[in-house]
Residue, then its C-alpha position, 0 to 999 in steps of 0.5 A: m101395296h099393303s100387307e093386310k089380307s082382304s076379307n072380300p070373296p073372290d070376284l066370281l067373274s074373273s079367272p079361277r086363280e085371280t082373286r085380287k082385283e088389283e092384279r089386273k092391268f085394266r078395270r073389268v066392267p060387269v056386262e051382259l053382251h051377246c057375242f059370237f066366237s069361232a076358231d077356224g070353223p063354225e060360229w058359236s054363241g056366248t055372253v060376255v060377262n065382263l069386259s076390259r080394254e084388253g080382254c073379257a070373260i065369256r059364258s058359253t056351253t061351247p067348250v073351249l081350251k086354254g090356248d085356243y085362238l078365237h075370232l070374236l064379235i061383241f054386240p054392244r046393243a041389238n042392231r048395232i055393228p059388233i066390235e070385232v076382235g081378230i085374234a083372242p087367245v083363251r087364257w083360262s077356261a072353267n065351268e062354262q066360262f072362259g077368258v080371252e085376251f084381245i090381241t088384234l083390234a082394228p083402230g075403229d073397233a078399239t075406239r068403240l070398245q073404249d067408248l063402250i067401257t066408258i059408258i057402261g062403267a060410268 
């Protein structure tokens, strides 16, 4: 790693504390995908605004707290089977956006997620 400071502004779709893309384990792909999420109760709607193999950022007016555990359905396109994330803990929350980590995905959903990222990120 080099010691020069980057003059690039922070990535607005990442965590408020994360300003350097090289800190990420997997590349985030900017997207606009409809999603539903819930936490042992009602289901809320949101928009996935970036996506990686291990997590995503979601824009929603529904308040969530860091540490909440969510169930997540991400819709790659209209009328397509959603990608289901069984357990997705909230890692940060600020300004009507929050980030989740994907803890449990069925093997088929993990494959579909990787395929989607490959297609979108190409």
